[in-house]
C-alpha positions in Angstrom: 25.1 -19.7 -5.7 25.3 -16.0 -4.6 23.0 -15.4 -1.7 20.9 -12.3 -1.8 19.4 -10.4 1.1 16.0 -11.9 0.4 17.4 -15.5 0.6 18.8 -14.6 4.1 15.7 -12.9 5.4 14.6 -14.7 8.6 11.0 -15.2 7.3 8.6 -15.7 10.2 11.2 -15.7 12.9 9.6 -12.7 14.7 6.0 -11.9 15.7 4.1 -8.8 16.7 2.7 -9.9 20.0 1.3 -6.6 21.3 -0.4 -3.7 19.7 -2.3 -0.6 20.9 -3.6 2.5 19.2 -4.5 5.5 21.4 -8.1 6.5 21.2 -7.1 10.1 21.5 -7.8 12.2 18.5 -7.8 15.7 20.1 -5.5 16.0 23.1 -4.8 19.6 23.9 -2.4 20.0 26.8 -1.1 16.4 26.6 2.6 16.1 25.9 3.5 13.5 23.2 5.8 11.7 25.6 2.8 11.1 27.9 1.0 9.4 25.0 4.2 7.3 24.4 4.0 6.2 28.0 0.3 5.3 27.7 0.5 3.3 24.5 3.7 1.5 25.5 2.0 0.4 28.7 -1.1 -0.8 26.9 0.9 -2.7 24.1 3.0 -4.5 26.8 -0.2 -5.4 28.7 -1.7 -6.7 25.5 1.4 -9.0 25.1 1.4 -9.9 28.8 4.9 -8.4 29.2 6.4 -5.6 31.4 8.9 -2.9 30.9 11.4 -5.2 32.6 11.1 -7.6 29.7 12.1 -5.0 27.1 15.6 -4.8 25.8 15.1 -3.1 22.5 13.4 0.2 21.6 12.6 2.1 18.4 10.9 5.4 17.7 11.1 8.5 15.5 10.3 11.7 17.3 12.0 14.5 15.4 9.1 16.6 14.1 8.1 19.6 16.2 4.7 18.1 17.1 6.5 15.0 18.4 8.4 17.2 20.8 11.8 15.6 20.0 15.0 17.0 18.8 18.5 15.6 18.6 18.8 12.1 20.1 15.0 12.0 20.4 14.8 8.2 20.8 17.0 8.4 23.9 14.8 11.2 25.4 11.6 9.2 24.8 13.2 6.0 26.3 14.3 8.0 29.3 10.8 9.4 29.8 9.0 6.1 29.6 11.6 4.3 31.8 13.3 2.0 29.2 16.9 1.1 29.3 17.4 -0.7 26.0 20.4 -2.5 24.9 19.4 -2.0 21.2 17.9 1.2 19.9 16.8 2.4 16.5 15.8 6.0 15.6 15.6 5.6 11.8 13.5 8.5 10.4 12.0 8.1 7.0 8.8 9.9 7.7 5.6 8.0 7.7 7.3 4.7 6.8 9.5 4.8 9.9 7.5 2.3 12.0 7.6 -0.3 9.2 11.4 0.1 8.9 11.7 -0.2 12.7 9.8 -3.6 12.5 12.2 -4.9 9.8 15.3 -3.7 11.7 14.0 -5.1 15.0 13.4 -8.5 13.3 17.0 -8.5 12.0 18.4 -7.5 15.4 16.4 -10.3 17.2 17.7 -12.8 14.6 21.2 -11.6 15.3 20.8 -12.0 19.0 21.1 -8.3 19.8 17.8 -8.2 21.7 14.7 -10.3 22.3 11.8 -8.0 23.1 11.5 -4.7 21.1 8.9 -2.0 21.8 8.3 0.4 18.9 6.3 3.5 19.7 5.0 6.7 18.1 3.2 9.7 19.4 2.4 13.2 18.2 0.3 16.2 18.9 -0.2 16.9 15.2 -3.4 18.8 15.9 -2.8 20.5 19.2 0.9 21.3 19.3 1.0 25.0 20.5 4.1 26.2 18.6 4.4 27.0 14.9 5.6 23.9 13.0 7.0 24.7 9.5 6.7 22.0 6.8 9.8 19.8 6.7 12.4 20.6 4.2 16.1 21.4 3.9 17.3 25.0 4.2 17.3 27.5 1.3 20.9 26.6 0.5 22.4 23.4 -0.9 19.7 21.1 -2.4 16.9 23.2 -1.0 17.8 26.3 -3.1 15.9 24.8 -6.0 12.6 24.4 -4.2 12.5 26.1 -0.8 12.4 29.7 -2.2 9.3 28.8 -4.3 7.1 27.7 -1.4 7.0 24.0 -2.0 5.0 22.2 0.7 3.9 18.6 1.4 0.6 19.0 -0.3 1.9 20.8 -3.3 4.5 18.1 -3.8 1.8 15.4 -3.8 -0.4 17.6 -6.1 2.5 17.7 -8.6 2.5 13.9 -8.7 -1.3 13.8 -9.0 -1.3 16.3 -11.9 1.4 14.2 -13.7 -0.4 11.0 -13.3 -3.7 12.5 -14.4 -2.0 13.9 -17.5 -0.3 10.6 -18.4 -3.1 8.1 -17.6 -6.4 10.0 -17.5 -7.1 9.4 -13.8 -10.3 11.4 -12.9 -10.9 13.5 -9.8 -14.0 11.5 -9.0 -11.9 8.3 -9.0 -9.5 9.8 -6.5 -12.5 11.0 -4.5 -13.8 7.5 -4.3 -10.8 6.5 -2.2 -11.8 9.1 0.5 -15.4 7.9 0.3 -14.5 4.3 0.9 -12.2 5.2 3.8 -15.1 7.1 5.4 -17.4 4.1 4.9 -15.0 1.9 6.9 -14.5 4.7 9.5 -18.2 4.7 10.0 -17.9 1.4 11.9 -14.9 2.5 13.9 -15.9 4.2 17.2 -12.6 5.9 17.5 -12.4 7.3 14.0 -12.1 11.1 13.9 -14.8 11.4 11.2 -17.6 8.9 10.8 -20.4 10.7 9.0 -21.1 9.4 5.5 -19.3 11.0 2.6 -20.0 11.3 -1.1 -17.9 11.8 -4.2 -19.7 15.1 -4.8 -18.9 16.3 -1.3 -15.2 15.5 -1.8 -15.2 17.4 -5.1 -17.1 20.3 -3.5 -14.6 20.7 -0.7 -12.1 23.6 -1.0 -9.3 23.1 -3.4 -6.1 23.1 -1.4 -3.5 22.4 -4.2 -4.9 21.5 -7.5 -6.1 18.8 -8.2 -6.3 17.9 -4.5 -9.3 19.0 -2.5 -9.5 19.3 1.3 -11.2 15.9 1.5 -8.4 14.3 -0.6 -6.1 15.1 2.3 -5.7 13.1 5.6 -7.1 14.3 8.9 -4.9 16.1 11.3 -5.1 14.5 14.8 -3.3 13.9 18.0 -2.6 10.3 18.8 0.0 7.5 19.3 0.5 3.8 19.1 2.9 1.1 20.1 3.7 -2.5 19.1 5.8 -5.2 20.6 8.0 -7.4 18.5 9.7 -10.6 19.7 11.1 -13.9 18.5 8.8 -16.6 17.4 10.0 -18.8 20.3 9.4 -16.1 22.9 6.0 -15.3 21.3 4.7 -18.7 22.5 5.0 -17.5 26.1 3.3 -14.2 25.6 -0.4 -13.6 26.4 -1.8 -13.5 22.9 1.0 -14.2 20.5 0.4 -12.5 17.1 1.1 -12.5 13.4 4.6 -13.2 12.2 6.6 -10.9 9.9 6.8 -12.9 6.7 8.3 -10.2 4.4 10.0 -6.9 4.6 11.4 -4.3 2.2 12.4 -0.7 2.4 13.5 1.7 -0.3 14.6 5.3 -0.7 13.5 7.5 -3.6 14.3 11.1 -3.3 13.9 14.0 -0.9 13.5 16.9 -3.3 10.7 16.6 -5.9 13.0 17.9 -8.6 15.0 14.6 -8.1 12.0 12.3 -8.6 12.7 10.2 -11.6 9.1 9.4 -12.4 6.2 11.3 -10.6 3.8 8.5 -11.6 5.3 5.8 -9.4 7.0 5.5 -6.0 9.8 3.6 -4.2 7.1 1.1 -3.2 7.9 -0.6 -6.4 11.2 -1.5 -4.8 10.2 -2.0 -1.2 7.2 -4.1 -2.3 9.2 -6.3 -4.6 11.7 -7.0 -1.8 8.9 -7.7 0.7 7.2 -10.1 -1.6 10.5 -11.9 -2.5 11.5 -12.3 1.1 8.0 -13.7 1.9 7.9 -16.0 -1.1 4.6 -14.4 -2.1 3.2 -12.1 -4.7 0.5 -9.5 -5.0 -2.0 -12.2 -6.0 -1.7 -13.8 -2.6 -2.8 -10.6 -0.7 -6.5 -10.0 0.0 -6.3 -7.1 2.4 -3.9 -4.3 2.8 -3.2 -1.2 4.8 -1.9 1.5 2.4 -0.5 4.8 3.6 -3.1 7.4 2.8 -1.7 10.9 3.5 -3.6 11.9 0.3 -5.8 10.0 -2.1 -3.1 10.1 -4.7 -0.7 8.3 -2.3 -3.1 5.4 -2.4 -3.5 5.4 -6.1 0.3 5.5 -6.8 1.0 2.8 -4.2 -1.5 0.3 -5.4 0.2 0.4 -8.8 3.7 0.4 -7.5 3.0 -2.6 -5.4 1.7 -4.5 -8.4 -1.9 -4.8 -7.3 -3.1 -2.9 -10.4 -1.6 -2.8 -13.9 0.1 0.4 -14.9 -2.3 3.2 -15.7 -5.4 1.3 -14.6 -5.8 2.3 -11.0 -8.7 4.7 -11.7 -10.8 1.9 -13.2 -9.9 -0.4 -10.4 -11.1 2.1 -7.8 -14.3 3.0 -9.8 -15.2 -0.7 -10.0 -15.1 -1.1 -6.2 -11.7 -2.8 -6.0 -11.0 -1.3 -2.6 -14.5 -1.9 -1.2 -15.6 -4.7 1.2 -16.5 -7.0 -1.7 -13.6 -5.9 -3.9 -10.3 -7.4 -4.9 -8.4 -5.6 -2.1 -10.1 -3.9 0.8 -7.7 -1.3 2.2 -7.4 0.8 5.3 -10.1 -1.1 7.0 -10.2 1.2 10.1 -10.9 4.3 8.0 -7.2 5.1 7.4 -5.6 8.5 7.6 -8.3 10.0 5.5 -10.9 9.5 8.1 -9.7 7.8 11.3 -6.3 8.9 12.5 -3.2 10.7 11.1 -1.1 12.6 13.7 2.0 12.8 11.5 3.4 9.3 10.7 0.5 7.1 9.8 2.7 4.0 9.5 2.3 3.0 13.1 -1.5 3.0 12.8 -1.4 1.0 9.6 0.7 -1.7 11.2 -1.6 -1.8 14.2 -4.6 -2.2 11.9 -2.8 -5.0 10.1 -2.3 -6.8 13.4 -6.0 -6.2 14.4 -7.2 -7.5 11.0 -5.3 -10.7 11.4 -6.5 -11.1 15.0 -10.1 -10.6 13.8 -10.4 -7.4 15.8 -10.6 -4.5 13.3 -12.7 -1.7 14.8 -13.8 -0.9 11.2 -14.4 -3.5 8.5 -13.3 -7.0 9.5 -12.7 -9.6 6.8 -14.0 -13.1 7.6 -10.8 -15.0 7.8 -7.7 -13.1 6.5 -4.5 -15.1 6.4 -2.2 -12.4 5.2 -2.1 -8.6 5.4 0.3 -6.3 3.5 1.2 -2.9 5.1 2.9 -0.2 3.2 4.2 3.1 4.6 5.2 6.2 2.6 7.4 9.0 4.0 8.3 12.5 3.1 7.3 13.8 -0.3 6.9 10.3 -1.9 10.5 10.1 -0.6 10.8 6.6 1.0 8.7 3.5 1.5 8.7 0.4 3.6 6.5 -2.7 3.2 5.6 -5.5 5.6 3.8 -8.7 4.9 2.1 -10.2 8.1 0.6 -13.6 8.5 1.0 -17.1 10.0 4.5 -18.5 9.8 
């Protein structure tokens, strides 16, 4: 028998034993590295561990608002006083934290480290210097898009336009995603926006890049978060233990939109399949999920790519209340990036909310007794994804 990577995946061998999301949403004058230091200290305290226990570190800090540059992970580690023997600076945009979790799990299983801190911080709202949208230069691959002013939101708008054309998705169905996120955020004292929202209000907000209105777009905040990953054996000695990593998958799609094979689906179709296979589970087993919501269309495409909704039926699923508290799959239960917190790479906050949901501590909508939580991150211009399945081993 030929062994595949999913057969060798060390299911349940590592746990997330500490988690902390900064309550900061607007932090002018606060350097991102200070936020790193704050959230790492709190996550370690949550786990009952100290900096001296940490022998592994992962972060992505290359965006201007993250204050990093070359060798950014080393600079952050230096600032917060870590001297790791294993380090990971994988940068696939908003999915980076999820990739760091999977990589840390593999490193722990290989004996390369035992206690890994993963952190993220950004002054996405308050960074004082101009921050151009990420892209390659106007030569090489970029020559086909950069001169024409492509941006993150116009890239996602292209995907939304294509999906609407092919499957009849309605603007009001996309708007309902933002409305539901705001409903959950209304319970979260740290959410950036908590006032009730209606579909009409979303559709009346300014059009940013057709068909996406301003309220189809995530908030822009300052913030940060950190988690602590360790072996299942070591987890028994931590203060609170935490959910195990049951499944993991990551996948690359494309960087330039002109290389996207199908604008109506994403690489989550691959990362999700790998995560489910490694966990020995399927979409039918999941009852709550944290889905990257940079834009409402990101959620719609991801729900289908992960297999929660049949092809072309996500609009009806949303309209029927499928992501609501009594629906088939409540998502982004803290208010998500659309209402609570999005400082640049939402993946960290999605993982933290997954941990809180399984601990019974969501600041937003808490399910009665969740046993599993899927977390999915999307990076770039629908460029890369990573998927985690968390639960009891």
